[in-house]
N, C-alpha and C positions, 0 to 999 in steps of 0.2 A: 134471532139475536138483533140487537139494536146497534146503531152507530152513535157513539157518545163523543161530544166535543167538550174540551176542557180549556178554559181560559186561565192561564197561570201554570208555569212549569216549576213551581216551588214544591215545598214539602207536602202540602195538602193535595195539590194538583197531581203530582206524580204518584202518591200513594193511592189516590182515588182512581187514577188512570190504570195503574197496573192491576189493581184488584178487580176492576170491571173487565180488563183484558183477560184476566185469569178465568173469568166466568164465560168467556167466549165472545164478548162484544168487541166490535171494531172501535178503537179509540184514537182520536186526533187531539193532540195537545198543542195549544198555541201560546206563544209568549212573544213579548216585544223586544227581548234582548237577543240579538243575533248570536252573541258568543254562547249564551246558554243553550240555544237550539242546536248550534253546531256541536257543542260538547255532548249533548244528549244523543245526537245522531252517531257520535263516535263511541257511545257507551259510557260516558263520564257523568256521574250523578253529583250535583253541586252541594250535597249535604251528607251527613252521616246518619243513616237509618238502616238497621240490620236487615239484610236479605233483600232490600229494594234493588240494588244493582243486579243481583242474580236473577230476580224475577223480571226485571225490565229486559234482560237479555233473553230469558226463556220465552217470553211472550212478544218478542220483537216483531213477529209477523203480523200482530194485531195492533201494534202501536206505531204511530207516526208523529212527527214533530214539525211544526210550521210557524212561520211568521205571518202568514197570509190568512186573514179572517175568512176569505172565500173558501178555504179548504174545509171549513166547518159547516158549510151551507147545507150539506146533506145530513147533518146530525139532528136527530129528533130532540135530544137532550143537550143543552148547553150549560155546563157546570161552570160557575164563577168561583175560582179558587185563587183569587189575587190577594195580596197583602192589604190589610187595613190598619196601618200603624197609627199610634197615637200622635196627635199634633201637640204643640206646646201647651195648648189649653186643656188637653186631656180628651178632646173629641177624637173619634175615629176619622182618619184621613180616607175619604171615600173616592179620591181622585181616580184611582185605578179602576174602581167599580164603575164610575161614571164613564170612563174611557171605553170600557167593555160595552156598556149599554149603548153608547153613541156609535160604536163600530159595528154593531149588529145590523144586518139588513132587515128591511120590513118583511114580515112573514106571519102567517096564521097557522103554522104547523110546527112551531118550535116551542119548547118549554125552557125558559131560563130558570136554572136551579141554583139558588144562592147557597154556596157552601161557606163563603167568607163570613167571618163574624162581623155583623153590622148592627148599628143601633136600632132599637124598636122604632118603626115608622119608615125605615128604608124601603121596604117593599111598596108601601103606598106611594112614596115619592117616585120610585122607579116606574110604577104603573102610570102615574101622571106624566112622567117624561115620555113614556111610550106613546101616550095619547097625543102629546104635543108635537111629536116628531113623525107622525104617520105610521107608528108601529103598534097600534092598539091590538093587532092580532096576536102579538106575543102573549103567552101565558107565563105567570110568575109563580114559582114555588120556593118556599123557604125550607131548606133541608140542612140544618146546621151540623157541623162535624164535631165529634167528641173523641178525637184521637189524642193519644198521649205519645210524646216523643220517646223513642226507645222501644215502644211496643205498638207502633201505628198499624202495622199489618194485622196483628192479632186483634186489635181493637176494631178495625174495619171488617174483618171476616166474622168476628163474634161480638157484635155490638150489644151494649146493654139495652138500647132502644134505638129506633129510627123515628125521627120527628119529621113529619111532612105538614107544612103549613101552606094552605092554598085557598082558592076561592070556590072549591067544590066542583071543579070542572075536570075535563079529561086529563089535564096535565098532572094534577095531584094523584089521580088514579094510576097514570102511567109511571110516575116516580115510585109509588108504592109497589107496583108490580116489579119494577127494576130491582128493588131491594128484597123481594120475597125469598130468593135463595138463601139469604142470611138468617132466616127464621128467627127474627128478633121481634120483641114487642113493638107494635106500630102505634105511634101517637099521631092521629089525624086531627088537625086543629086549624085555627085561623092563622094568618101570616104573622100578625103582631105577637100572638102568644108563642109561636115557634121561635121568633126572634128573641123574645124574653127568656124562653127556656134555656137557651145557651148562656146568656149573660148571668141569669140567676144561678145556674148550676155552678159555673166557675166562681162566682162570688161566694156561694155557700161553702165550697171546698176551701177557698182561701180563708174564709172565716174560721173554719174548723182548724186550719193550720195555726192561725194567729191565736186561737183560743188555747190550744195545747201548749203553745210557746209561752203564753201568759201563765198557765198552770206550772210550766217548768220553772219559770222565774220565781214563783211563789214557793215551789218545792225547794229550790236552792236556799231560800231564806229560812225555811222551816225544817229542813233535814229530811224531807221525803224524796222518793225516787220517781221521776216522771215516767220512766219506762214501766214500772210496776203500776203506777196510777193509770196510765193509758191502757195497759193490759186489762185491768179491772173494768175500766170504762167500756172498752171495745167489746167485751162479752155481752153487753146489753144490746139486744137486737135493735133497739130504737136508736142506738148511737153507731155501732159498728166500729171495727178496728182501723179502717182505712183513713188516711190523712190525719192520724193521731200520732205523728212522729215529730217530736220536738227537735228543733235544730236552728239553722240560721235564717229560717223564713222561706217563703215561697219565692220563686223566680220564674224565668221564662217569659215568653211574650204574652201568653194567653191570660194567666191570672193577673199579672201586673196591668195589662191593658184593659181587660174586661171589668175588673173591679173599679178602676178609675172611670171607665166609660159609663158604668151603671150609676156610679155616684153622681157624675156630671149630668147624665140623662135625667135622673131624679131631680137634681137641682134646677135644671132647665124647665121642668114641669111644675116647679113650685114646692117640691118636697125635699126636706133636708134629711138625707140618709145618714143619721148619726153613727149607726153601727159600722158602716163601711169606712167612715173616717177613722174609727178606732182600729179597724183591721189593717188599714194602710199604715197607720202610725206605729202599731206594734211590729209590723213586718220590717219597717225601716230601722227601728231601734234595736231589733234583735241582732242585726249584723254588727252594730256598734258595741254591743255588750262584749263581744269577743275581745275588742281592744282593751276594755276595762279589765278583763280577766288576765290578759297578758301583762298589763301594767301592775296588777296586784302581785304577780309572780316575779316580774323582771324589773319593776320600777320604771324609770323613764325609758322609752323605747328608742331614743336617739342612738344610732350606730349599732343597734341590735339587729341580728340577722334572723328573719322570720321566714320559714318555709311554708308555702301554701301548697297543699296536696289536692289537686283538682281545681279547675277553673270553670268548666261548663256548669250550667245551672242545675243539671242532674246527670246521672250516669247514662251511658249508651246514646249520647248525643254530642254534637259539637256546637250546640246552640249557646251563645253567650248573652242573648237578650235577657236582661233583668237578672243576670247572674250575681249571686252574693259576693263573688270574688271581686267584682268591680268596685263596690263600695268598700269592702274590707281592705283591698290593696290601696285604695286612695287614702283611707284613714291611717293606715300604717305608715305610708310614705309621708303624710302630713305630720306624723309624730317623729319623723326622722329615721324610721327603720329602713333597713335594706330588705327588700322583698325578693325572695327566690321562689319561682313557681314551676310546677310541672303538671301537665295534663296529657294523658296518652292520646287524645283525639283533638282537643279544641285549641291547641297552641296557635295555629295559624289565625284563627278567628280572634283569639285573645290578643295576639300581637297587634292587630289592627286597632284594637280599642285601648290597649295598654302597652305601647311600645317601650315605655320607660322601665318595665320590669326586667329582672334577670331571669331568663328561661333556661331551665335545666332539661337535660335529655333523659332523665330518669328520676324516680323518687329518691334513690340513693344519692344522686348528685345534688338534688334540691336540699336534702337533709344534712349534707356534709357541712359541718361547722356551724349549724343553726343553733341559735339560742332557744328557739321554740318552734314547734310545728303546729299547723292548724289543718285539720281535715276539713276541706270545703266541699268536695264532691266525693261521694262514697263509691268510687270505682272499686271493683273487686280486688285489684292488685294492691290497693292501699289497705284494705281490710286484712289481707293475707300477708302483710309485711312481717318479717322476723324482727321483733322489737329488740332483741338482744343485739342484733347488728345495727339497728337504728341508734340504740344507746351508745354504741361504740363510735359511731360517726358524728353524732351531734356534739356541739360544744356545751349546750345547756341540757335541761332535763324535762322541759315543759311540753306536754302534748295536749292540745285543745281539740277535742273530738266534736266538731261542729255539726255532726250528723248522728251522734250516738250510735255509730256503726262499728266501733272497735270494741275489743274485749278488754274491759278495764283491768281485770286481773293479769292478763298477759302483758299489758303495758307496764303496770306497776311491778310485776315480777322481774322486768328487765331493768329496774332501778329508775324508771322514769316517773314523772309526776303526771297523772292522768286527771283531766277535768273535762267532763261532758257538758251537756245542756240539761239542767234539771236533775242531774244524777246525784245520788246521795254520796 
């Protein structure tokens, strides 16, 4: 078994660490935030991801947490799992990556494995940095992550593919062997291509979402049902059913950041990526269409009470980055509406971003006296609501299903007005 060092005790770093510990490797996780390291030593996980806290406890004997880079000196693999958030210009902020690179000691027996999503060309830049600082012995491997929030452990254990971009030396071979137990298709390629695979994959999935949302908008105008259309499209093996779910658009950190980063990267190289411009525009407009639907039913929204069911960008996570609720709540408040919101997991994170909202302790409380309700995040408890009781507690009758997750017949049978996205 190997000793694995991980830079970054965030979502990717902890999931990566616990999965390698599960395989029997010794894992050392380093972060620069003392409070985070202390919390982890006490068993507190700083995010919501199903089963991660239990697995960290189960494999605690093979996991350690530190602030000191020297504690990773005996690790053959040094995984970089730090955040690369977008800057105001849309570039990826690589300051955390560069801090890791500069903190590493000179060595000829370590493989730096880049898990963080970085622009194409980052690997070449880091290798130049190593050469300039007397660390030319380091080997560099690009091994992008393809985890989905809410199912990260399953994605790591049963990956669709493992991408290893390297210079054809011992480091790439060693990383490939490290992932052999997962029995996934292995893509061995050059570093730049590995970096592009991650960006291109996320950009394509975002494009698929924006496309089906455009189809949904046309369906509304022509009387077709996008759920039926997507079902018919998805049975074509060339298309597939995944990411053909019309709604409020994509969110989260990955799609939002990576689509913009790829568009900017192309622009910096002299190519105008017209398709991604449209993908981003459609995604932004999709959220605002909800406001138009509410106005069509309620007229002016001033002094109207709107209940938002769900705030996180998707179920089974507390992540608010790029969440549709942020734009939607801002637009509703700008129209003078009172916004009452409930999310079973993400309230604390939402309060930091939107302290001006009224937060309810349950869906029933949020719906009480509401003129309209909008399903923003398709948490199971919202899908299973008793809409007869909902109708009795609401002041109005309008239910906007922003994720096409509710049963239209059940909502209408309760005497409510149902409107989905692209539904007939």
